[in-house]
C-alpha positions in Angstrom: 120.9 142.4 178.0 118.1 142.8 175.5 119.8 140.3 173.1 120.5 137.8 175.9 116.7 138.0 176.5 115.8 137.3 172.9 118.2 134.4 172.7 116.8 132.9 175.8 113.3 133.2 174.3 114.5 131.2 171.2 116.4 128.7 173.2 113.2 128.0 175.3 110.9 127.9 172.3 113.0 125.5 170.4 112.4 122.9 173.1 108.8 124.0 173.8 107.7 123.5 170.2 108.0 119.9 169.3 106.9 120.3 165.7 109.4 119.6 162.9 111.3 122.8 161.8 110.6 124.3 158.3 113.9 124.4 156.8 114.8 126.5 153.6 117.4 125.2 151.4 120.1 127.3 149.4 118.2 126.2 146.1 114.7 127.3 147.4 112.5 130.0 145.7 110.0 131.2 148.1 106.5 132.4 147.2 104.4 133.8 149.9 100.6 133.9 148.9 98.3 136.2 151.1 94.6 136.6 150.8 94.7 140.2 152.0 97.7 142.7 152.8 98.8 141.9 156.3 98.3 138.0 156.1 101.9 137.7 154.9 103.1 139.2 158.1 100.8 137.4 160.4 101.7 134.1 159.0 105.2 134.1 157.3 107.4 136.8 158.8 109.9 134.3 160.1 110.1 132.5 156.7 110.4 135.9 155.0 113.3 137.0 157.1 115.1 133.5 156.7 114.8 134.0 152.9 116.2 137.4 153.0 119.0 136.5 155.2 119.8 133.6 152.8 119.6 135.7 149.8 116.8 133.4 148.2 114.5 134.6 145.5 111.3 135.7 147.2 108.0 137.0 146.1 104.7 138.0 147.6 101.4 137.6 145.8 98.2 139.2 147.2 94.8 137.8 146.1 92.9 141.1 147.1 93.6 144.6 148.1 91.5 144.1 151.2 89.0 146.7 150.1 86.1 145.3 152.0 87.1 145.6 155.5 84.6 148.2 156.6 85.2 148.0 160.2 88.9 148.8 160.0 88.2 151.6 157.5 85.6 153.2 160.0 88.3 153.1 162.8 91.0 154.4 160.5 89.0 157.1 158.8 86.7 157.9 161.6 83.5 157.6 159.3 82.2 154.9 157.1 83.7 154.4 153.6 80.8 153.9 151.3 81.5 155.5 147.9 82.9 152.9 145.4 85.7 155.2 144.4 86.6 155.9 148.2 86.5 152.1 148.8 89.0 151.8 145.9 91.1 154.4 147.4 91.2 152.3 150.6 92.3 149.5 148.7 95.3 151.5 147.5 96.0 152.4 151.0 96.1 148.7 152.1 98.4 148.3 148.9 100.8 151.0 150.2 100.8 149.6 153.8 101.9 146.1 152.3 104.8 147.8 150.5 106.0 149.6 153.7 105.7 146.5 155.8 107.7 144.5 153.2 110.4 147.3 153.3 110.8 146.6 157.1 111.7 143.1 156.2 114.1 144.3 153.4 111.8 143.1 150.5 111.6 145.5 147.6 108.4 146.8 146.1 109.1 145.1 142.8 108.8 141.7 144.7 105.2 142.3 145.5 102.3 141.3 143.0 98.8 142.4 143.6 96.0 140.5 141.8 93.1 142.9 142.8 90.2 140.4 143.0 87.4 141.2 145.2 87.8 141.3 149.0 85.1 138.9 150.6 84.0 137.8 147.1 86.7 135.3 145.8 84.8 132.3 147.5 81.6 133.3 145.7 83.8 133.3 142.4 84.9 129.9 143.2 81.5 128.5 143.8 79.5 130.2 140.8 81.4 132.5 138.4 82.9 130.5 135.7 82.1 130.1 132.1 79.0 131.6 130.8 78.0 133.0 134.1 78.5 136.8 134.7 81.3 138.3 136.6 81.0 138.8 140.4 80.1 142.2 141.6 82.3 143.7 144.2 80.7 144.0 147.7 81.6 147.6 148.3 83.6 148.6 145.0 80.4 147.6 143.0 82.6 146.8 140.0 83.0 143.5 138.1 86.6 143.7 137.1 90.0 144.5 138.7 89.9 148.3 139.1 93.5 148.8 140.2 96.0 150.0 137.6 98.9 148.7 139.7 97.5 145.0 139.7 98.9 142.3 137.6 96.0 142.2 135.2 94.0 145.6 135.3 90.4 145.1 133.9 90.4 141.3 134.4 86.9 140.2 135.0 85.8 138.9 138.5 85.7 135.2 137.1 87.2 132.1 138.3 89.2 131.6 135.0 90.8 135.0 135.3 91.9 134.2 139.0 93.3 130.9 138.0 95.1 132.6 134.9 96.8 135.2 137.2 98.0 132.7 139.8 99.4 130.2 137.1 101.2 133.2 135.7 102.8 134.1 139.0 103.8 130.5 139.6 105.0 129.7 136.0 107.2 132.9 135.8 108.5 132.7 139.4 109.1 128.9 139.5 108.7 128.6 143.3 110.0 125.5 145.2 108.0 126.3 148.3 104.7 128.1 148.6 103.3 129.6 151.9 99.5 130.1 151.5 96.3 130.4 153.5 95.0 127.3 155.2 92.0 125.1 153.9 90.6 125.1 157.5 90.5 128.9 157.8 87.2 130.4 158.4 87.7 133.5 156.3 86.2 133.2 152.9 89.1 134.6 150.8 91.7 132.5 152.9 89.7 129.3 151.8 89.4 130.4 148.2 93.1 131.1 147.7 94.0 127.8 149.0 91.8 126.0 146.4 92.7 128.4 143.4 96.4 127.5 144.2 95.9 123.9 144.4 94.0 124.0 141.2 96.6 126.1 139.5 99.2 123.5 140.3 97.0 120.7 139.1 96.8 122.6 135.7 100.5 123.4 135.4 101.4 119.8 136.0 104.9 120.8 137.0 107.7 118.3 137.0 108.9 119.5 140.2 105.7 120.6 142.0 106.4 123.2 144.8 105.9 122.2 148.5 102.9 123.7 150.1 103.0 125.3 153.6 99.4 126.6 154.6 99.4 128.9 157.6 96.0 129.5 159.7 94.9 133.0 160.5 91.1 133.0 161.3 89.8 130.3 163.5 87.3 130.2 166.3 88.8 130.8 169.8 92.3 130.8 168.5 95.0 131.8 169.0 95.2 131.5 172.7 95.9 133.4 174.7 94.9 136.7 173.0 97.3 139.6 173.2 101.0 140.2 173.0 102.9 137.3 174.2 106.1 137.3 172.3 107.8 134.5 174.5 104.9 132.2 174.2 104.9 129.5 171.4 102.0 129.5 169.0 100.1 126.3 169.1 97.5 125.0 166.6 93.8 124.5 167.5 93.8 121.5 169.8 91.3 119.4 167.5 93.5 120.1 164.5 96.7 119.2 166.2 96.4 115.4 165.5 94.9 115.6 161.9 97.7 117.7 160.4 101.5 117.2 160.5 102.5 120.7 161.8 105.8 122.3 161.1 107.2 125.2 162.9 109.5 128.2 162.1 111.2 129.7 165.2 111.5 133.4 164.7 115.0 134.8 165.0 116.2 137.1 167.8 116.1 140.2 165.5 112.5 139.5 164.9 110.7 142.4 163.1 107.2 141.1 163.0 105.6 143.6 165.4 107.3 146.5 163.6 106.1 145.1 160.2 102.7 144.5 161.5 102.3 148.0 162.6 102.9 149.2 159.1 99.4 147.8 158.3 98.0 150.8 160.1 94.3 150.2 158.9 94.2 146.8 160.4 96.4 147.3 163.4 94.5 150.3 164.7 91.2 148.4 164.4 92.1 144.9 165.7 95.2 145.3 167.7 94.7 142.7 170.3 93.9 140.0 167.8 96.8 140.8 165.4 99.3 140.9 168.5 98.2 137.3 169.2 100.3 136.2 166.1 103.5 137.9 167.6 104.8 134.9 169.1 108.0 133.0 169.2 107.2 130.8 166.2 104.9 130.3 163.1 103.0 127.3 162.2 102.4 125.5 158.9 100.6 122.4 158.0 98.2 120.8 155.5 95.5 117.9 155.4 96.8 115.0 153.4 95.0 114.3 150.2 92.5 111.5 150.9 94.3 109.0 148.4 96.0 107.6 151.4 92.7 106.1 152.9 91.4 104.8 149.6 92.0 101.3 150.6 89.5 101.8 153.3 87.4 104.0 151.1 86.7 106.3 154.1 87.8 109.2 156.2 86.1 110.5 159.4 87.2 113.7 160.9 86.1 115.2 164.4 85.5 118.8 164.8 84.8 120.7 168.0 82.7 123.6 166.7 82.5 126.7 168.7 80.7 130.0 167.9 83.0 132.7 166.5 83.6 135.7 168.7 82.6 137.9 165.7 78.9 136.5 166.0 76.3 138.6 167.6 74.7 137.2 170.8 71.4 136.3 168.9 73.6 134.4 166.2 75.5 132.6 168.8 72.1 131.4 170.5 71.2 129.9 167.1 74.6 128.4 166.4 74.9 125.0 164.7 78.3 123.5 164.1 79.8 120.6 162.1 80.9 118.0 164.9 82.0 115.3 162.3 82.4 115.0 158.6 83.4 112.1 156.5 84.1 111.2 152.8 83.7 107.8 151.3 84.1 106.4 147.7 81.2 103.7 147.5 79.9 102.0 144.4 81.1 104.7 142.0 79.7 107.5 144.1 81.2 110.2 146.5 79.4 110.0 149.8 79.8 113.1 152.1 78.4 112.9 155.6 78.4 115.4 158.5 77.1 115.3 161.8 75.8 118.5 163.4 75.7 119.9 167.0 72.0 120.6 166.5 69.2 120.2 163.9 68.9 122.7 161.1 66.3 125.3 161.9 64.0 127.8 160.0 66.9 130.4 159.4 69.7 127.8 159.7 70.8 126.0 156.5 73.8 124.0 155.4 75.5 123.4 151.9 77.7 120.7 150.8 80.3 121.4 148.1 81.6 118.7 145.6 83.7 120.0 142.7 85.2 117.7 140.1 88.8 118.1 138.5 90.0 116.5 135.3 92.7 117.2 132.8 93.1 121.0 133.3 89.4 121.7 133.0 88.3 122.9 136.3 86.3 125.8 134.7 84.2 123.4 132.7 83.7 120.8 135.4 80.6 120.4 137.6 80.6 122.4 140.9 77.8 120.9 142.9 76.3 122.7 145.8 73.6 120.9 147.7 71.8 123.5 149.8 69.7 122.1 152.7 67.2 123.7 154.8 65.2 122.4 157.9 63.3 120.1 155.6 64.0 120.0 151.9 67.1 120.6 149.7 68.0 121.9 146.2 71.1 121.0 143.9 73.0 123.5 141.8 75.8 123.5 139.5 77.1 127.1 140.1 73.8 129.0 139.6 72.0 126.5 137.5 69.4 124.4 139.4 69.5 120.8 138.8 67.0 118.0 139.2 67.0 117.1 143.0 67.4 113.4 142.0 70.9 114.0 140.5 72.1 113.2 144.0 70.6 111.3 147.0 70.3 112.9 150.3 69.7 111.0 153.6 68.8 112.9 156.7 68.6 112.4 160.4 67.8 115.3 162.9 71.6 115.9 163.3 73.1 114.0 160.5 73.2 114.6 156.7 74.6 112.4 154.0 74.9 113.5 150.4 75.6 110.7 147.7 76.8 112.1 144.3 77.5 109.6 141.5 80.9 110.0 139.9 79.2 110.4 136.4 77.3 113.5 137.7 80.7 115.0 138.5 81.9 113.8 135.1 84.1 111.1 136.3 86.8 113.5 137.8 90.3 112.5 138.7 90.0 114.5 142.0 87.1 115.7 144.1 87.4 118.9 146.1 84.8 118.9 149.0 83.7 121.2 151.7 80.6 122.1 153.7 79.3 125.1 155.8 76.5 125.9 158.0 74.9 129.4 157.7 72.3 131.7 159.5 70.7 133.3 156.7 74.0 134.4 155.0 76.1 134.6 158.2 78.6 131.7 158.3 78.3 129.7 161.6 80.8 126.8 160.9 82.5 125.2 157.9 84.4 121.9 157.2 88.0 122.4 155.8 88.3 121.8 152.1 89.6 118.3 151.4 90.8 116.7 148.2 89.9 113.0 147.2 92.4 111.8 144.7 90.8 109.3 142.5 93.7 108.8 140.0 94.7 105.4 141.3 90.9 104.1 141.7 90.0 101.4 138.9 
């Protein structure tokens, strides 16, 4: 009777979910890239099971050990974990949870690679820890290098170059044909960073047969819906991302082990059960934004968002919420023009940042990484942590609209521009625009 029930769920879901199916081929080599232990289960269980059934080469790579999730540690240990050595010990607990969860899916420990970069810190490394800048200091571990002996590169500095090197090593050695990784629209800092680091690693490698990318979404305001355990329901994308991305779906098999594997991540499951159960659905979703090269003839792209305060914000923070309703990127007169329309004006404690990073010829580390930081009145411009003259860019402002114009020569005439924006209340993130890539290779 139970088998008939599962087959019926799958049958209904195949017709309810209208997205193209993700298909693994006999020649595929599958790499699952996760920002933290448990993301591999939340986003990719069906693909993992499919790869195991087909006997395909399969690897997991984890960007962090998840050692900054203080709330889950409090619930799990019944008291705060504050000593840096104890925090590192909790990182090892999450490592072991990932190994146990993988075993539920018949993936052996030797197929898991852990990089050990700082949980909740990899986006800061992406922004400002390259070249001569000092390594990032871990939020709770208080260290500036990978502290885990079982990591790929123990002792590697918390620098952008080191993260890139490790990701390129994994890709070069494993030679994946498909990479499942975190999404550029994800609201979690490490998820956003892993996507960009992986894209840049692939640019650097210049592989003759570049792997296909399948981003999966985990953290997004008021999503998934409904919250809770609905294994017969299909997982649908956020409504305002549905038309911007060509989504693909993987329908889970009747012998779905997702819940069983997810429970092995005990620290996370015990502290956030209802949210994690929201991903135990009849399918999983993957989809990416197209590079903006497809719109270069029009020299413009405009994307609508429908910002909503995150459920994780405090009441006082929700009352001061300002979101990004629209953003656009243009190439105009040898300059990149980034505009965003906000749901409200910036206030005393609410600021915005626009990020414009250049890429050319395998030298991302040495290329400009501009951050235009905007307050309620003025603005400042940085390249990583170095303050630049304000007039290297032009900023045009209306109460609810901000436009930044950055000449290509300020970005050192890149072949690609990687762009994003965020709004913050002091240092609490309120909203962000997805990372997008503007490909300039074909521009004369």
